[in-house]
All heavy atoms as an XYZ file, in Angstrom:
1007
protein
N     125.878    114.261    115.586
C     125.328    113.105    115.087
C     124.317    113.441    113.980
O     123.510    114.313    114.140
C     124.631    112.351    116.216
C     124.001    111.057    115.723
S     123.190    110.122    117.000
C     124.579    109.395    117.815
N     124.411    112.712    112.899
C     123.424    112.937    111.785
C     122.189    112.108    111.967
O     122.274    110.955    112.444
C     124.094    112.593    110.498
C     125.201    113.506    110.120
C     125.775    113.196    108.814
N     126.825    114.090    108.471
C     127.226    114.371    107.281
N     126.716    113.758    106.266
N     128.245    115.214    107.083
N     121.133    112.658    111.612
C     119.840    111.938    111.701
C     119.292    111.763    110.285
O     119.593    112.520    109.360
C     118.840    112.713    112.522
C     119.174    112.799    113.973
C     118.062    113.471    114.755
O     116.897    113.343    114.422
O     118.430    114.156    115.738
N     118.478    110.757    110.122
C     117.776    110.521    108.840
C     116.607    111.474    108.789
O     115.785    111.507    109.704
C     117.326    109.057    108.684
C     118.554    108.155    108.696
C     116.493    108.857    107.476
C     118.252    106.645    108.699
N     116.550    112.238    107.737
C     115.440    113.160    107.524
C     114.483    112.519    106.545
O     114.886    112.278    105.402
C     115.946    114.529    107.013
C     114.766    115.478    106.759
C     116.913    115.137    108.019
N     113.277    112.323    106.960
C     112.251    111.734    106.065
C     111.456    112.899    105.497
O     110.816    113.664    106.204
C     111.319    110.789    106.762
C     110.329    110.151    105.826
C     109.548    109.092    106.461
C     108.581    108.674    105.411
N     107.773    107.606    105.554
N     111.443    112.991    104.156
C     110.689    114.039    103.476
C     109.373    113.447    103.125
O     109.228    112.443    102.498
C     111.422    114.504    102.188
C     112.789    115.118    102.588
C     110.587    115.477    101.423
C     113.688    115.394    101.462
N     108.320    114.142    103.535
C     106.970    113.652    103.320
C     106.521    114.177    101.928
O     106.446    115.411    101.688
C     105.987    114.195    104.377
C     106.417    113.615    105.721
C     104.532    113.809    104.036
C     105.653    114.211    106.917
N     106.302    113.252    100.994
C     105.917    113.657     99.636
C     104.422    113.535     99.395
O     103.908    114.161     98.472
C     106.672    112.861     98.556
C     108.184    113.217     98.587
C     106.496    111.367     98.733
N     103.723    112.763    100.203
C     102.284    112.701    100.154
C     101.811    113.024    101.590
O     102.094    112.291    102.548
C     101.771    111.350     99.718
C     100.234    111.291     99.807
C     102.238    110.997     98.329
N     101.015    114.053    101.712
C     100.535    114.503    102.992
C      99.000    114.414    103.014
O      98.308    114.835    102.129
C     100.950    115.957    103.209
C     100.592    116.484    104.562
C     101.091    117.942    104.727
C     100.701    118.471    106.083
N     101.142    119.824    106.246
N      98.510    113.828    104.156
C      97.047    113.748    104.362
C      96.612    115.091    104.959
O      97.142    115.541    105.984
C      96.695    112.630    105.264
C      95.183    112.496    105.512
C      94.840    111.374    106.453
C      93.393    111.408    106.785
N      93.076    110.472    107.878
N      95.651    115.749    104.303
C      95.135    117.011    104.808
C      93.724    116.764    105.351
O      93.099    115.764    105.045
C      95.127    118.053    103.677
C      96.489    118.436    103.124
C      96.304    119.398    101.928
C      97.363    119.051    104.164
N      93.238    117.687    106.135
C      91.888    117.491    106.685
C      90.861    117.408    105.587
O      90.824    118.208    104.656
C      91.663    118.784    107.492
C      92.975    119.293    107.813
C      93.863    118.905    106.684
N      90.084    116.357    105.615
C      88.990    116.156    104.662
C      87.694    116.217    105.468
O      87.506    117.022    106.320
N      86.807    115.278    105.149
C      85.574    115.127    105.902
C      85.170    113.653    105.950
O      85.972    112.815    105.566
C      84.427    116.034    105.357
C      84.035    115.688    103.969
O      84.115    114.555    103.516
N      83.648    116.680    103.195
N      83.987    113.390    106.410
C      83.591    111.983    106.502
C      83.525    111.226    105.173
O      83.604    110.009    105.133
C      82.210    111.870    107.180
C      82.256    112.282    108.619
O      83.375    112.300    109.249
O      81.167    112.579    109.203
N      83.326    111.976    104.082
C      83.189    111.361    102.756
C      84.464    111.484    101.885
O      84.557    110.814    100.843
C      82.043    112.053    102.028
C      80.721    111.820    102.712
O      80.525    110.731    103.265
O      79.902    112.757    102.727
N      85.387    112.343    102.249
C      86.526    112.686    101.377
C      87.896    112.540    102.062
O      88.089    113.093    103.104
C      86.344    114.108    100.817
C      87.521    114.499     99.941
C      85.038    114.256    100.045
N      88.740    111.806    101.411
C      90.157    111.726    101.791
C      90.896    112.718    100.963
O      90.836    112.684     99.720
C      90.689    110.311    101.505
C      92.206    110.101    101.652
C      92.643    110.301    103.064
C      92.566    108.656    101.159
N      91.590    113.654    101.589
C      92.324    114.745    100.906
C      93.818    114.433    101.000
O      94.392    114.486    102.097
C      92.001    116.062    101.570
C      92.612    117.263    100.827
N      92.312    118.533    101.216
C      93.515    117.331     99.828
C      92.985    119.402    100.418
N      93.722    118.673     99.579
N      94.466    114.085     99.865
C      95.881    113.822     99.822
C      96.598    114.825     98.961
O      96.229    115.043     97.812
C      96.140    112.399     99.284
C      95.577    111.240    100.085
C      95.887    109.925     99.388
C      96.206    111.237    101.523
N      97.625    115.455     99.497
C      98.440    116.413     98.740
C      99.699    115.744     98.318
O     100.493    115.206     99.147
C      98.731    117.628     99.594
C      99.539    118.660     98.890
C      99.954    119.809     99.863
O     100.330    119.561    100.997
N      99.885    120.988     99.389
N     100.032    115.822     97.003
C     101.250    115.290     96.525
C     102.209    116.438     96.300
O     101.900    117.379     95.582
C     101.066    114.529     95.163
C     102.390    114.023     94.615
C     100.074    113.343     95.349
N     103.383    116.375     96.929
C     104.364    117.476     96.838
C     105.377    117.271     95.748
O     105.983    118.160     95.268
C     105.049    117.702     98.176
C     104.071    118.076     99.252
C     104.738    118.187    100.542
N     103.834    118.759    101.566
C     104.191    118.926    102.798
N     105.447    118.669    103.191
N     103.364    119.426    103.650
N     105.593    115.992     95.386
C     106.565    115.613     94.343
C     106.293    114.206     93.916
O     105.979    113.357     94.765
C     107.968    115.757     94.854
C     108.994    115.493     93.786
C     110.428    115.620     94.292
O     110.720    115.776     95.445
N     111.394    115.617     93.373
N     106.346    113.955     92.625
C     106.156    112.615     92.133
C     107.483    111.818     92.059
O     108.408    112.195     91.346
C     105.531    112.605     90.732
C     104.052    112.840     90.661
C     103.589    112.868     89.217
C     103.328    111.753     91.402
N     107.567    110.809     92.918
C     108.667    109.894     92.873
C     108.184    108.540     93.346
O     106.985    108.356     93.535
C     109.806    110.415     93.723
C     109.461    110.655     95.179
O     108.572    110.009     95.671
N     110.149    111.550     95.808
N     109.069    107.581     93.413
C     108.609    106.212     93.807
C     108.008    106.207     95.180
O     107.059    105.425     95.430
C     109.759    105.214     93.692
O     110.825    105.610     94.528
N     108.512    107.043     96.062
C     107.912    107.086     97.426
C     106.489    107.592     97.367
O     105.651    107.127     98.050
C     108.785    108.020     98.323
O     110.106    107.542     98.341
C     108.253    108.085     99.733
N     106.215    108.569     96.528
C     104.856    109.113     96.382
C     103.896    108.004     95.915
O     102.772    107.942     96.404
C     104.851    110.284     95.405
N     104.316    107.225     94.979
C     103.469    106.143     94.443
C     103.176    105.119     95.561
O     102.001    104.738     95.773
C     104.097    105.437     93.242
C     103.238    104.256     92.772
C     104.304    106.403     92.101
N     104.169    104.753     96.294
C     103.995    103.823     97.393
C     103.061    104.413     98.476
O     102.217    103.717     99.016
C     105.329    103.451     98.029
C     106.200    102.599     97.149
C     107.595    102.442     97.660
O     107.890    102.852     98.830
O     108.472    101.990     96.924
N     103.272    105.680     98.820
C     102.464    106.351     99.825
C     100.979    106.394     99.356
O     100.046    106.108    100.124
C     102.977    107.744    100.129
C     104.281    107.732    100.892
O     104.705    106.660    101.318
O     104.844    108.833    101.086
N     100.754    106.798     98.131
C      99.395    106.844     97.584
C      98.736    105.456     97.651
O      97.565    105.357     98.006
C      99.411    107.399     96.156
C      99.616    108.915     95.989
C      99.876    109.256     94.556
C      98.361    109.630     96.527
N      99.506    104.430     97.200
C      98.933    103.121     97.279
C      98.529    102.739     98.676
O      97.451    102.166     98.915
C      99.988    102.069     96.843
C     100.109    101.919     95.364
C     101.147    100.914     94.940
O     102.241    100.891     95.571
N     100.900    100.126     93.923
N      99.325    103.058     99.662
C      99.002    102.745    101.052
C      97.720    103.477    101.487
O      96.855    102.839    102.140
N      97.628    104.773    101.168
C      96.417    105.503    101.601
C      95.159    104.973    100.917
O      94.138    104.835    101.576
C      96.592    106.988    101.288
C      97.436    107.733    102.264
C      98.663    108.287    102.049
C      97.103    108.005    103.601
N      99.143    108.834    103.207
C      98.160    108.682    104.192
C      95.983    107.707    104.414
C      98.163    109.107    105.523
C      95.997    108.123    105.748
C      97.082    108.805    106.276
N      95.214    104.681     99.608
C      94.007    104.236     98.952
C      93.588    102.844     99.306
O      92.387    102.476     99.218
C      94.047    104.473     97.410
C      95.103    103.596     96.774
C      94.255    105.928     97.085
C      95.098    103.684     95.241
N      94.534    102.043     99.798
C      94.224    100.723    100.253
C      93.508    100.746    101.628
O      92.612    100.009    101.861
C      95.470     99.859    100.360
C      95.918     99.284     99.042
C      97.047     98.312     99.205
N      97.552     97.942     97.919
C      98.806     97.792     97.649
N      99.750     97.951     98.600
N      99.223     97.440     96.443
N      93.980    101.630    102.473
C      93.457    101.685    103.848
C      92.240    102.561    104.029
O      91.487    102.401    104.991
C      94.560    102.009    104.856
C      94.893    103.513    104.866
C      95.983    103.819    105.885
O      96.847    102.958    106.122
N      96.024    105.011    106.393
N      92.052    103.498    103.133
C      90.950    104.443    103.270
C      90.089    104.466    102.024
O      90.543    104.833    100.932
C      91.512    105.889    103.552
C      90.483    106.855    104.040
O      89.317    106.812    103.583
O      90.798    107.675    104.903
N      88.867    104.032    102.133
C      87.989    103.846    100.980
C      87.106    105.025    100.640
O      86.215    104.950     99.783
C      87.132    102.562    101.182
C      87.935    101.307    101.271
C      88.782    101.053    100.065
C      89.566     99.774    100.203
N      90.561     99.651     99.135
N      87.342    106.173    101.274
C      86.504    107.353    100.977
C      86.846    107.848     99.619
O      87.844    107.483     99.004
C      86.792    108.438    102.035
C      86.329    108.135    103.410
C      86.620    109.287    104.365
N      88.032    109.303    104.625
C      88.692    110.292    105.295
N      87.974    111.271    105.825
N      89.981    110.233    105.504
N      85.949    108.741     99.090
C      86.269    109.400     97.815
C      87.515    110.188     97.964
O      87.922    110.556     99.110
C      85.116    110.302     97.438
C      83.864    109.529     97.172
O      83.878    108.427     96.596
N      82.696    110.035     97.590
N      88.230    110.467     96.874
C      89.557    111.024     96.984
C      89.640    112.390     96.309
O      89.177    112.632     95.179
C      90.580    110.110     96.257
C      92.025    110.560     96.225
C      92.597    110.684     97.676
C      92.875    109.565     95.491
N      90.231    113.365     97.040
C      90.617    114.635     96.524
C      92.149    114.609     96.409
O      92.831    114.641     97.418
C      90.129    115.772     97.489
C      90.515    117.201     97.107
C      89.852    117.566     95.766
C      90.082    118.129     98.203
N      92.591    114.487     95.217
C      94.032    114.392     94.908
C      94.536    115.767     94.602
O      94.259    116.345     93.569
C      94.282    113.415     93.751
C      95.739    113.106     93.427
C      96.455    112.457     94.612
C      95.801    112.193     92.192
N      95.298    116.322     95.516
C      95.738    117.744     95.411
C      97.162    117.782     94.791
O      98.132    117.400     95.428
C      95.774    118.289     96.856
C      95.931    119.828     96.881
O      96.356    120.377     95.871
O      95.614    120.361     97.924
N      97.212    118.237     93.561
C      98.497    118.367     92.830
C      98.928    119.815     92.719
O      99.868    120.143     91.971
C      98.397    117.728     91.429
C      97.961    116.247     91.427
C      97.895    115.752     89.968
C      98.960    115.386     92.179
N      98.274    120.724     93.459
C      98.656    122.133     93.382
C     100.081    122.330     93.894
O     100.435    121.837     94.917
C      97.643    122.970     94.186
C      96.268    122.959     93.623
C      95.298    123.675     94.480
N      95.239    123.017     95.809
C      94.499    123.465     96.817
N      93.785    124.583     96.688
N      94.484    122.813     97.988
N     100.832    123.096     93.125
C     102.157    123.412     93.541
C     103.157    122.285     93.331
O     104.356    122.447     93.665
N     102.726    121.146     92.840
C     103.651    119.995     92.652
C     104.467    120.241     91.387
O     103.893    120.362     90.288
C     102.880    118.717     92.562
S     103.927    117.248     92.412
N     105.783    120.300     91.499
C     106.680    120.590     90.357
C     106.819    119.410     89.445
O     107.595    119.503     88.466
C     107.948    120.989     90.993
C     108.019    120.211     92.235
C     106.590    120.142     92.723
N     106.178    118.308     89.671
C     106.311    117.146     88.816
C     107.197    116.108     89.426
O     107.083    115.841     90.657
N     108.088    115.559     88.688
C     108.946    114.496     89.195
C     109.285    113.552     88.135
O     109.387    113.912     86.979
N     109.422    112.295     88.494
C     109.804    111.260     87.589
C     108.671    110.818     86.653
O     107.515    110.673     87.096
C     110.297    110.049     88.338
C     111.461    110.274     89.309
C     111.704    109.013     90.105
C     112.708    110.740     88.558
N     108.978    110.659     85.371
C     107.968    110.271     84.414
C     107.412    108.896     84.759
O     106.224    108.655     84.621
C     108.593    110.238     82.981
C     107.652    110.224     81.806
C     106.664    111.390     81.875
C     108.467    110.290     80.531
N     108.269    108.008     85.195
C     107.845    106.675     85.632
C     106.829    106.768     86.763
O     105.834    105.997     86.796
C     109.094    105.868     86.035
C     108.790    104.375     86.186
O     108.108    103.825     85.308
O     109.210    103.810     87.167
N     107.061    107.657     87.695
C     106.177    107.854     88.843
C     104.797    108.410     88.395
O     103.740    108.017     88.896
C     106.739    108.783     89.909
N     104.827    109.275     87.366
C     103.577    109.779     86.809
C     102.767    108.678     86.178
O     101.543    108.523     86.409
C     103.864    110.886     85.796
N     103.465    107.781     85.451
C     102.775    106.624     84.831
C     102.165    105.744     85.932
O     101.007    105.347     85.850
C     103.850    105.845     84.001
C     103.348    104.584     83.465
N     104.143    103.481     83.376
C     102.142    104.216     82.933
C     103.471    102.501     82.833
N     102.258    102.916     82.583
N     102.949    105.410     86.952
C     102.410    104.552     87.974
C     101.355    105.179     88.844
O     100.446    104.491     89.361
C     103.544    104.015     88.848
C     104.476    103.118     88.076
N     104.043    101.986     87.410
C     105.794    103.166     87.846
C     105.050    101.398     86.788
N     106.148    102.103     87.067
N     101.415    106.475     89.016
C     100.367    107.163     89.783
C      99.043    107.119     89.012
O      97.996    106.788     89.601
C     100.777    108.650     90.083
O     101.991    108.649     90.878
C      99.663    109.390     90.784
N      99.087    107.408     87.766
C      97.869    107.431     86.969
C      97.265    106.016     86.907
O      96.034    105.837     86.977
C      98.134    107.959     85.581
N      98.116    104.981     86.799
C      97.568    103.677     86.646
C      97.009    103.131     87.989
O      96.308    102.089     87.978
C      98.615    102.684     86.040
C      99.699    102.234     86.953
C     100.616    101.193     86.290
O     100.330    100.740     85.179
O     101.645    100.943     86.898
N      97.184    103.825     89.088
C      96.528    103.445     90.325
C      95.014    103.569     90.189
O      94.229    102.930     90.907
C      96.957    104.324     91.491
C      98.404    104.124     91.973
C      98.743    105.206     93.026
C      98.611    102.771     92.534
N      94.584    104.434     89.241
C      93.148    104.802     89.105
C      92.531    104.415     87.776
O      91.388    104.682     87.543
C      92.931    106.253     89.400
C      93.517    106.717     90.731
C      94.730    107.382     90.790
C      92.870    106.398     91.885
C      95.284    107.781     91.981
C      93.416    106.781     93.124
C      94.626    107.475     93.165
N      93.318    103.875     86.843
C      92.857    103.589     85.475
C      92.779    102.076     85.267
O      93.643    101.350     85.694
C      93.762    104.201     84.451
C      93.799    105.708     84.384
C      94.872    106.191     83.417
C      92.466    106.209     84.006
N      91.750    101.622     84.553
C      91.672    100.197     84.191
C      92.899     99.803     83.315
O      93.339    100.635     82.525
C      90.348    100.071     83.429
C      89.626    101.321     83.669
C      90.614    102.388     84.063
N      93.237     98.547     83.401
C      94.345     98.060     82.614
C      94.085     98.275     81.108
O      92.931     98.086     80.699
C      94.567     96.552     82.905
N      95.090     98.658     80.430
C      95.028     98.840     78.952
C      94.745    100.292     78.554
O      94.994    100.646     77.386
N      94.362    101.155     79.491
C      94.103    102.549     79.123
C      95.454    103.259     78.950
O      96.396    103.053     79.720
C      93.298    103.294     80.228
C      91.920    102.721     80.391
C      91.053    103.052     79.211
C      89.602    102.589     79.421
N      88.783    102.812     78.290
N      95.544    104.112     77.958
C      96.776    104.854     77.680
C      96.929    105.984     78.692
O      96.023    106.789     78.842
C      96.787    105.422     76.224
C      97.994    106.314     75.977
C      96.741    104.316     75.208
N      98.102    106.022     79.352
C      98.385    107.094     80.257
C      99.011    108.258     79.525
O      98.600    109.397     79.640
C      99.317    106.620     81.403
C      99.727    107.775     82.309
C      98.678    105.501     82.225
N     100.004    107.947     78.709
C     100.598    108.963     77.811
C     101.459    108.230     76.753
O     101.695    107.068     76.851
C     101.461    109.973     78.561
C     102.713    109.407     79.239
C     103.938    109.489     78.544
C     102.683    108.805     80.441
C     105.070    108.964     79.119
C     103.804    108.314     81.029
C     105.017    108.376     80.361
N     101.845    108.976     75.740
C     102.708    108.421     74.700
C     103.799    109.475     74.403
O     103.637    110.655     74.721
C     101.914    108.105     73.404
O     101.338    109.261     72.932
N     104.843    108.968     73.863
C     105.968    109.902     73.497
C     106.443    109.520     72.100
O     106.363    108.382     71.667
C     107.104    109.779     74.503
O     107.734    108.430     74.501
N     106.923    110.547     71.411
C     107.438    110.330     70.083
C     108.929    110.705     70.016
O     109.357    111.691     70.600
C     106.742    111.257     69.072
C     105.347    110.852     68.778
C     104.817    111.621     67.623
N     103.373    111.333     67.444
C     102.532    112.140     66.886
N     102.936    113.349     66.402
N     101.272    111.827     66.787
N     109.691    109.840     69.335
C     111.085    110.091     69.135
C     111.311    110.634     67.763
O     110.383    110.742     66.924
N     112.541    110.987     67.485
C     112.910    111.452     66.180
C     112.747    110.375     65.113
O     112.494    110.628     63.949
C     114.333    111.995     66.134
C     114.453    113.288     66.871
C     115.884    113.827     66.750
N     115.979    115.037     67.502
C     116.447    116.171     67.018
N     116.918    116.199     65.788
N     116.515    117.234     67.717
N     112.934    109.113     65.575
C     112.712    107.970     64.670
C     111.560    107.186     65.239
O     111.302    107.135     66.402
C     113.965    107.077     64.679
C     115.187    107.778     64.102
C     116.377    106.852     64.130
C     117.573    107.527     63.536
N     118.750    106.596     63.532
N     110.875    106.521     64.339
C     109.648    105.742     64.676
C     109.944    104.721     65.768
O     109.104    104.462     66.626
C     109.141    105.055     63.401
C     107.802    104.472     63.576
C     106.674    105.465     63.567
C     105.361    104.853     63.471
N     104.273    105.719     63.905
N     111.113    104.105     65.752
C     111.386    103.020     66.741
C     111.535    103.591     68.169
O     111.559    102.832     69.118
C     112.655    102.246     66.345
C     113.932    103.051     66.257
C     114.259    103.497     64.839
O     113.392    103.571     63.974
O     115.446    103.881     64.639
N     111.619    104.890     68.289
C     111.705    105.508     69.638
C     110.369    105.898     70.203
O     110.243    106.352     71.311
C     112.643    106.727     69.639
C     114.071    106.342     69.307
C     114.750    107.007     68.282
C     114.736    105.348     69.967
C     116.052    106.678     67.997
C     116.037    105.019     69.690
C     116.673    105.676     68.671
N     109.281    105.745     69.397
C     107.943    106.068     69.887
C     107.542    105.054     70.964
O     107.849    103.844     70.810
C     106.940    105.996     68.735
C     107.140    107.084     67.711
O     108.014    107.974     67.909
O     106.397    107.108     66.709
N     106.850    105.511     71.999
C     106.447    104.642     73.076
C     105.026    105.005     73.518
O     104.658    106.176     73.470
C     107.357    104.743     74.303
C     108.712    104.160     74.110
C     109.438    104.117     75.432
C     110.754    103.430     75.225
N     111.498    103.328     76.480
N     104.285    103.989     73.897
C     102.952    104.226     74.524
C     102.990    103.587     75.892
O     103.352    102.419     76.078
C     101.898    103.578     73.643
C     100.510    103.693     74.327
C     101.823    104.163     72.279
N     102.618    104.361     76.894
C     102.607    103.913     78.297
C     101.154    103.685     78.694
O     100.360    104.621     78.691
C     103.264    104.951     79.180
C     104.749    105.158     78.880
C     105.127    106.004     77.865
C     105.705    104.468     79.625
C     106.457    106.188     77.610
C     107.023    104.623     79.323
C     107.416    105.521     78.323
N     100.840    102.463     79.037
C      99.477    102.064     79.356
C      99.379    101.637     80.851
O     100.347    101.186     81.422
C      98.977    100.891     78.476
C      98.879    101.239     77.035
C      98.372    100.056     76.189
C      98.252    100.472     74.760
N      97.658     99.363     73.968
N      98.186    101.803     81.386
C      97.912    101.311     82.695
C      98.027     99.805     82.708
O      97.533     99.178     81.757
C      96.553    101.792     83.179
N      98.622     99.252     83.725
C      98.860     97.811     83.759
C      98.633     97.248     85.162
O      99.103     96.144     85.446
C     100.258     97.502     83.279
C     100.529     96.056     83.023
O      99.539     95.341     82.770
O     101.675     95.628     83.132
N      97.941     97.984     86.034
C      97.757     97.546     87.413
C      96.470     96.702     87.511
O      95.403     97.208     87.291
C      97.677     98.724     88.360
O      97.398     98.277     89.659
N      96.623     95.410     87.961
C      95.444     94.606     88.111
C      94.623     94.991     89.311
O      93.474     94.610     89.484
C      96.017     93.165     88.286
C      97.391     93.423     88.793
C      97.886     94.698     88.252
N      95.176     95.833     90.221
C      94.462     96.248     91.454
C      94.120     97.731     91.405
O      94.013     98.368     92.445
C      95.334     95.948     92.650
C      95.656     94.456     92.800
C      96.696     94.246     93.903
O      97.390     95.145     94.366
N      96.811     93.003     94.291
N      93.912     98.286     90.244
C      93.590     99.697     90.140
C      92.238    100.003     90.790
O      91.313     99.196     90.754
C      93.512    100.093     88.671
N      92.195    101.165     91.381
C      90.985    101.637     92.059
C      90.172    102.406     91.060
O      90.452    103.545     90.739
C      91.354    102.532     93.218
C      90.146    103.007     94.001
O      88.983    102.975     93.439
O      90.325    103.435     95.187
N      89.216    101.731     90.442
C      88.415    102.316     89.322
C      86.998    102.723     89.759
O      86.193    103.107     88.900
C      88.360    101.342     88.170
O      87.732    100.186     88.589
C      89.744    101.079     87.610
N      86.660    102.621     91.047
C      85.290    102.861     91.444
C      85.096    104.134     92.268
O      84.057    104.749     92.216
C      84.725    101.691     92.211
O      85.560    101.448     93.350
C      84.696    100.448     91.322
N      86.048    104.501     93.115
C      85.846    105.676     93.953
C      85.787    106.983     93.155
O      86.439    107.069     92.131
C      86.908    105.745     95.027
C      88.102    106.484     94.715
C      89.028    106.758     95.888
N      89.670    105.520     96.283
C      90.074    105.253     97.541
N      89.947    106.156     98.472
N      90.616    104.120     97.848
N      85.049    107.932     93.659
C      84.975    109.233     92.993
C      86.277    109.944     93.238
O      86.871    109.833     94.346
C      83.796    110.047     93.535
C      82.475    109.505     93.119
C      81.350    110.401     93.631
O      81.520    111.451     94.197
N      80.131    109.888     93.441
N      86.735    110.673     92.228
C      88.054    111.264     92.240
C      87.989    112.701     91.692
O      87.470    112.902     90.615
C      89.006    110.404     91.470
C      90.435    110.701     91.315
C      91.146    110.738     92.661
C      91.133    109.712     90.431
N      88.540    113.642     92.467
C      88.701    115.002     92.006
C      90.178    115.365     92.102
O      90.804    115.057     93.121
C      87.832    116.005     92.820
C      88.141    117.437     92.452
C      86.374    115.742     92.653
N      90.744    115.968     91.072
C      92.138    116.344     91.107
C      92.234    117.902     91.064
O      91.610    118.552     90.192
C      92.866    115.793     89.820
C      94.325    116.219     89.813
C      92.768    114.286     89.808
N      92.944    118.419     92.042
C      93.155    119.890     92.121
C      94.475    120.201     91.429
O      95.509    119.592     91.734
C      93.205    120.316     93.573
C      91.955    120.169     94.376
C      92.183    120.665     95.804
C      90.801    120.875     93.744
N      94.475    121.200     90.551
C      95.698    121.698     89.910
C      95.696    123.201     89.962
O      94.681    123.847     90.214
C      95.774    121.241     88.397
O      94.669    121.826     87.694
C      95.776    119.722     88.302
N      96.866    123.785     89.692
C      96.972    125.237     89.593
C      98.109    125.513     88.612
O      98.627    124.606     87.953
C      97.187    125.892     90.939
C      98.493    125.501     91.621
O      99.331    124.815     91.036
O      98.649    125.907     92.827
N      98.475    126.790     88.488
C      99.459    127.171     87.515
C     100.853    126.625     87.902
O     101.772    126.604     87.044
C      99.565    128.693     87.355
O      99.818    129.290     88.600
C      98.260    129.251     86.778
N     101.051    126.232     89.153
C     102.324    125.667     89.543
C     102.397    124.144     89.429
O     103.414    123.542     89.747
C     102.629    126.106     90.985
N     101.313    123.509     89.004
C     101.313    122.091     88.763
C     102.038    121.833     87.467
O     101.683    122.417     86.445
C      99.837    121.559     88.616
O      99.131    121.903     89.801
C      99.795    120.014     88.498
N     103.057    120.986     87.495
C     103.911    120.854     86.290
C     104.330    119.406     86.035
O     104.102    118.533     86.886
C     105.164    121.713     86.495
N     104.905    119.208     84.864
C     105.544    117.940     84.494
C     104.649    116.727     84.704
O     103.575    116.628     84.108
N     105.149    115.754     85.462
C     104.475    114.517     85.643
C     103.079    114.660     86.243
O     102.191    113.887     86.002
N     102.918    115.688     87.131
C     101.590    115.900     87.701
C     100.569    116.270     86.584
O      99.401    115.892     86.729
C     101.689    116.970     88.741
S     102.565    116.413     90.231
N     101.006    117.038     85.623
C     100.127    117.375     84.520
C      99.756    116.127     83.765
O      98.584    116.038     83.294
C     100.781    118.386     83.622
C     101.006    119.750     84.193
C     101.834    120.659     83.282
O     102.968    120.306     82.910
O     101.285    121.714     82.936
N     100.674    115.250     83.606
C     100.362    113.963     82.884
C      99.284    113.177     83.664
O      98.386    112.662     83.082
C     101.640    113.143     82.686
C     102.546    113.817     81.666
C     101.345    111.697     82.294
C     103.905    113.247     81.547
N      99.452    113.063     84.982
C      98.494    112.360     85.795
C      97.098    113.010     85.677
O      96.147    112.308     85.372
C      98.945    112.367     87.297
C      97.835    111.794     88.184
C     100.220    111.552     87.481
N      97.020    114.311     85.821
C      95.750    114.994     85.750
C      95.108    114.837     84.376
O      93.907    114.535     84.244
C      95.963    116.521     86.046
N      95.900    114.984     83.323
C      95.353    114.859     81.993
C      94.883    113.421     81.701
O      93.775    113.279     81.100
C      96.424    115.258     80.942
N      95.605    112.458     82.105
C      95.208    111.042     81.848
C      93.896    110.710     82.569
O      92.992    110.113     82.009
C      96.298    110.068     82.264
N      93.767    111.181     83.789
C      92.577    110.895     84.583
C      91.392    111.640     84.017
O      90.281    111.121     83.987
C      92.809    111.253     86.033
C      93.873    110.389     86.764
C      94.066    110.884     88.177
C      93.506    108.913     86.749
N      91.590    112.820     83.543
C      90.470    113.608     82.905
C      90.122    113.009     81.573
O      88.938    112.818     81.284
C      90.925    115.065     82.743
C      89.788    115.885     82.085
C      90.189    117.315     81.864
C      89.094    118.062     81.155
N      89.423    119.417     80.785
N      91.097    112.655     80.779
C      90.797    112.149     79.429
C      89.990    110.877     79.473
O      89.083    110.687     78.652
C      92.165    111.877     78.715
C      91.965    111.310     77.334
C      91.713    112.096     76.228
C      92.118    109.924     77.097
C      91.498    111.618     74.992
C      91.903    109.404     75.852
C      91.634    110.251     74.770
O      91.462    109.711     73.523
N      90.271    110.021     80.417
C      89.509    108.732     80.485
C      88.277    108.903     81.423
O      87.726    107.867     81.835
C      90.474    107.654     81.050
C      91.546    107.265     80.072
N      91.279    106.678     78.930
C      92.866    107.455     80.131
C      92.398    106.465     78.214
N      93.394    106.906     78.973
N      87.913    110.103     81.683
C      86.718    110.434     82.495
C      86.726    109.729     83.830
O      85.722    109.361     84.363
C      85.446    110.106     81.677
C      85.294    110.941     80.473
C      84.046    110.537     79.693
C      83.800    111.349     78.466
N      84.862    111.953     77.704
N      87.954    109.609     84.376
C      88.131    108.984     85.693
C      88.059    109.984     86.828
O      87.818    109.655     87.971
C      89.443    108.196     85.667
C      89.738    107.402     86.880
C      88.649    106.365     87.138
N      88.845    105.768     88.436
C      88.273    106.230     89.501
N      87.472    107.217     89.485
N      88.529    105.655     90.701
N      88.344    111.264     86.499
C      88.406    112.294     87.514
C      87.903    113.612     86.950
O      88.033    113.876     85.778
C      89.805    112.452     88.079
N      87.415    114.460     87.837
C      87.109    115.819     87.482
C      88.309    116.675     87.931
O      88.953    116.406     88.933
C      85.883    116.340     88.243
C      84.644    115.646     87.832
C      83.409    116.197     88.593
O      83.520    117.033     89.484
N      82.239    115.702     88.238
N      88.646    117.685     87.136
C      89.724    118.632     87.499
C      89.137    119.891     88.042
O      88.122    120.404     87.582
C      90.608    118.946     86.299
C      91.369    117.790     85.637
C      92.334    118.331     84.586
C      92.117    116.976     86.673
N      89.792    120.376     89.057
C      89.319    121.646     89.652
C      90.556    122.528     89.942
O      91.657    122.048     90.032
C      88.548    121.393     90.913
C-alpha cells in the first residue's frame, strides 16, 4: 500500500522566548503558505534560515519577500532581450508583516530564489543578513 509522503519545506527549529527560528529547505508554493501560517500565529521576532536552500520557484521567491515588505517595494526585476520583456516584480500584499525584527541566515549553499529573498529584504532595510 502506498502512503502519502509529506515533505516538510519549512521547519520550525528551537528558538527562544523572543525568536521564532524557521528553516526554509526549498522555495515553492507550500513554503509560502507555511511561512504565512507561522508568522500569523507566532508574533516573535523572526530568524529566517535560508542556509543550504537551493532556491526554487521564482514566483515563490517573490511571494516570500512580499510577506515582509510594504506594498509597492520592488522585490526584483528582470530584463529580456527586447524592452517589452522587461518586468518589475513588486510587493503587493496588504497584510505584509513590516514591524517584526527579522534576521536572514545565508551561506554559500543559499541559491536562486532564496538569494532574491535575502537581497530584497536587505536592500529595503527590512532584515539583517548573517
